[in-house]
N, C-alpha and C positions, 0 to 999 in steps of 0.2 A: 504494500500500500504506500502510495506517495505521501510524504509528510505534509503537514498542513502549511508550513511556510512555503514550500514549493507550489502547492495549490494556489495560495494567495498570490505569489509572485506571477503565476500564470494567468491571473485574473479570475480565479474561481473562488467561490465561497465554500469552504470546507464543509460547513453544516449542510449546505444545499447539495453538495456532491454526495454526502452521506445518505441522502434520500434515495439515491440510485441503488446503494447496497441494500437498503430496506425493501425497495421495490423488488429486487432480485430475490431476496430471502422469502418474501411473501409469495411469489410465484412458485417457488420450490415447496415451501411449507404447505401451501394449499393443494399441492398435487397437480397444478396446471403445467408445470415444466419439470423435467427430470433434473436439470442443472443448466447453468449458463455461465458465460464469461462476458464481461464488458470491459472495453479499454478505450480511453480517451487520451489523445495527445494534442498539445497545443504548442506552437513554435518549436516543434521537434522534441518536446520534453513530455515525459509521461505525467499526466495529471491524475489519472484514475485507472486502476487495474484490479478487478476483483473477480473471483471465481467462487461460485456457490453451487452446492448440490452434487449430483452424481452424473458421471458420463455413462454409467451403466447402473441402473437402480437395482437390478437383480443380483449383481455381484458386489454392490457397495463401492465400486470404483469411483473415487472422487473426480470432479473436474480438475484438471491440472494444467500447468503452463504448457505442457507438450501434448495435450489432448488433440487428437486428429478428428476433424469435423467434415462431414459431407457439405460442401458449400454450394452444390447445385448451380443455380443461375448466377452466382457470383463468379462463375467461370467466364461468363459472357464478356465482362470488361477485359479479361486477360486475352481472350480470342480477338476482341476488337483491337486491342493494342497490337497484337501480333500482325494482323492484316495491315494496320497502318504503318508498321515498321517496313513492310514490303512495299507499301505505297510510296514511302519516302525514297525507296531505292529505284523507283521508276518503273515498276512492273505493270502498273495499270493506272487508270484514272478513275475517280469515284463515279463518274457518269458512264463508265464503260459497261457494256452488257456482260452479265455473268456467263452467257452462252459462249463468249469468246474463250472461256476456260472449261466450261461444262456444256458441251453442245446440246444436250437434251433440254436445257432450259430455253432454247429457242422455239420449242414445239409445245410448250405447256398451254393447255386450254384454261379458260377462266369460267368458273361456275357462274351461272346467271343469278343465283341468290334466291331469296324468298322461299316459295314452296316448290321450286323446280327440283327435279331429281339430279343425281350426280352427273348424268350424261348430258344434261342441258347446259351447254357451254357456248362461250364466244371466244374468238381468237384474241390473242394479246393485242391490246391497243398500242403498246410500246414495249420494248425489251425490259426485262428485269435488270436493274443495274446493281453494282456493288454497293452504291449508296443506299438503295432500297433495302438491301440486306442489313447494313449497319444501322439503319433507322427503323427497322421492322415495318416497312411499307411495301414489302415484296408480294404480299398475298399469301405467303406461307403462314400457317397457323399451327396451333397445337391440337393434338387429338383430344376428343372428349366423347365418351360413350353416350352422353345425354345432350350433345350439341347438335349443330346443323348437319346436313348430310356430308359435307366435306370433313368436318371434325370427326364424325363417326367413321368415315372411311379411313382417315388417318389412324384412328385407334385400331380398326380391324386389320390394317396393313402393318401393325406393329411399329409405327413410326414414333416411338419414344426413344429411339437411338440407344437402347441398352439391351437388345435382344441377344441372348447367348449365342455364340458362334457367328454373329453378324460381323460385317466389316463396313466401313464407311461407304465404299463404292456400291455395295449391295443396297444399303439403306438409301443412298441418294437415288439409285435406280428405282426403288419402290416409290419414293417421293415423286419422281418425275412421271410416274404412270397415273398420277391423280391430278385433278384440276386445282388451280389456285382458288382461294376463297374470295378474292376480289382483284380488280385490276391493279397492277403495280403503281404505287404513288397515289392511289385513290383515297387511302385512309391509313391509319395506324392500327396494326394488329399484331399482338405479341405472339411469337411462335418459333418455328425452327430455322429462322433466318441465320442465326449465329452458328448453328450446326453446319449449315452450308458454307459459311465463312471459314469455319475450321477446316473443311475439306479444301477450300480454295487455298488456304495456307499450305496445305500438303501439295496440291497441284503446282502451285507457283514455286515453292521452295525446294521441292523434291525430297523433303523430310516428312516423317510422321509428325503429327501435331504435337505429341508428347516430346519428341526430340527437339523440335523447334522451340517449344516453351522452355525446355531445360537449358539449352545452350544460349538462347537469346534473351530470356527473361528471368528464369528462376536462378540460374547460377550467378549472373551479375548481381541479383538482389539478395543472394544468400538464402533463398527459399528452399531449404533442404528437405522439408517434409511435405511439399506440395507436388502432387502427381495424380495421374489417372488410376494408379494402382497403389494399394497399401500392402507392402511386402510383409511376409510372415514375421519378420523381426520386429515390425512396428504394429502388428495387428492388435496387440493388447492395449494400445493407446487409442484405438478407434472407438469413438463414442457410439453407443447403441442408438438406434432410431426409434422414435415413438410417434404415435398419432393420437389425436384427441378422441376421447370416447366419453361423451357427456361432459361432466366437470372434471374428469380425471384423464389419465393417459394410459395407453396400452402399447406394449412393445410391438414393433413391426417385425415380422419374421424376416431374418436377415437373408435376403436373396442377392446381396451385392456381388457383382462379378469380380470385385476386387479379391475375393477369397482365392480364386484360381487365376487371376490376371484378367483385367477388364477386356472384353472382346472388342469394344469400340471406344475410340477416344472422342467423346462428345464435347465439341467446342461450346455447346449451349448449356451444359450442366454436369460434366463428368468429373470435376476435380475434387480432391480431398486436400485439406490444408489445416494449418494451425493458426492460432492467434498471432504469434510472432511473425510467421510467414506472410500472412495477409496484411499485417501492419507494415511490413517492408514494401509491399505492393502499394498500399494506400499512401504511404509517405512519399513514394516516388510520384504518384499522381499529384499529390499536393505540391511537389517540387516541379510540376509541369514537365515530367519526363526525365528529370535529372536524377542521377544516382552518384554516389561517391566515386565510382569508377568511370563515369561518363554518362552520356545521354542514351536513353532507349529510343526516344523520339525527340525531334526538335520542339522548341516551345511554341512555335506557330502552328505546327501540326497538332500538338496537344490542345492548344486553344480552340482549334477547329473541332476536335473531338468533344470538348466540354461546352460547346455552344449549342443553343437550341436550333434544331433543324426543322421544326414543325411549323414555323410561322407564328403559331399561337400555342396554347396549351393542348394537352392530349385530349381534354374534353371536347375540343373543337375538331378533333381529327378522327372521330368515330369511336375512340376508345377501344376496348377489348373486354371480353367477358372475364378474362383472367389476366393479371399482371402482377408484378412485384412493386408497383407504385400506385398511388392515387392519381387522379387525372386533372382535377381543377387546379390551375396555377402551376402545373408541372409540365415542362416540355421534355424533349428527348434529343440527345446528341448522337454521337457515333459510339454507342456502346453502353450508355447509362442515362438515367433520367437527369434533368437539369431543373433546379428550382427557378421559377420565373417570378412568382409573386406570392410571398407568404400569406398575404391577406386573402387572396383567392384560394390558396391551399388550406387556409385555416389552421396553420401550424407554425410555430416559431422556426426561423431559418434565415438564410441570406440569399438574395438573388445571386445566381451563379454557382450555388452549392450543387454538387452532383453526387449520385448515389445509385445503389442497386441492392438487391437481396436475393435470397435463395429459398427454395421450396421448404426447407426444414427450419424456417423462421430466422435464418441468419440474415445479417444486414450490415452495410457500411455506408457511411457518407463522408464526404470531404468538403469542407467549407473554406475556400480560399480567402474570403473576406475576414474570417476569424482565425485563419491559419490553424485549423482544427480538423482532426479526424476522429471518428467514432466507429467502433466495430462491436457488433453483437454476435456471439456464437451460442447456438443451442441446437437441439435436434428434435423438433416437433413439426410434423406435417398435419394439415397444410399450413402454409405461412399466414393464411387468413384466420387461423384458429383464434388468435387473440391480437389485439392492436398493439403488439409489443413495440414495433418500430416507432409509432407515433407517441406512445407513452415514453419511450426512452428519449425521443427528441425533446419533448416538453421538459423532462427532468434535466437533460444535459444543458439545454440553453437557459433554463431557469437558474442553473448554478454559475453561469457565466456573468460576472458582475462588472468586470473591468476589461 
């Protein structure tokens, strides 16, 4: 725990920061969460770091500094950074068609919507671009067994990118046999766009996504425990996964492919990481791509990533039935949400703050105006089970007094 003098020097009220620890303890004591970790840095200095509860309730294993978490969609900013590193090297332009690299994308039909069946389609009005993938405006969605006909078809085709024995080429092939949910650029729709970006990294670089991440991002940042696979020697550190069952939690049967080596490297949601590792990533983002050993991306490239590309907020762009962010007052950049207007979002924050989260209720945000990063780690699905992120935002900003 950071001492009170350091907290004060960083502009925090120690008594107000202590509310976060009580909030954490209450969620664990009430049985709403198995355990969680929260970390706040400001000006590069640790202001708050607490761990409460269990990484595995059944074995009484406590949450520890080196607990490994499934970060799911917090993989997406990593993949987006990777593709932008290749962009800086001149491999493509943002408005370039995806079909230049994956030819099947030139022939995708577009579902007509409404009550039409899956085969009622129109041709593409324009090509899907790499920018469409980065901003989730491609027409690619997530599967949903209770959704529209396209979402149901995605589910039936196993397009969750974690099917045992699968490979990315096979998964992309199945994806390209189904129609888009909407015309590219017509709206914002959260989905499999970043998985396709991950495959583009492989096609362009000639490396697997995991190898590219390791050599170009993880090794430079010292992220030693972040990978698509949790090896046997580290498996005891992996937190168990839980789901909400009424007011309590229930352990999810562990079907993670990490046990035998993950079959597919999902750029949209396949990574495991630790608090310290993801802190290194978030700190690099706060530094606009700079690391102690050099830059991962240039500052102007990073500023482009952290800018809103929606024109207005997500509420004006059709939204999505599922997302890791709210929509009013929130825009979207190249890989993460961007705060536009805290008043419209009805939550404390700063314009220009960027963020994302994962399916197991993990979250992070970076506030350049306050030079602050906040990271939340836990393992409860779905991420909408409780308003953890908004609660933590209120508590964190309420503690910031100078």
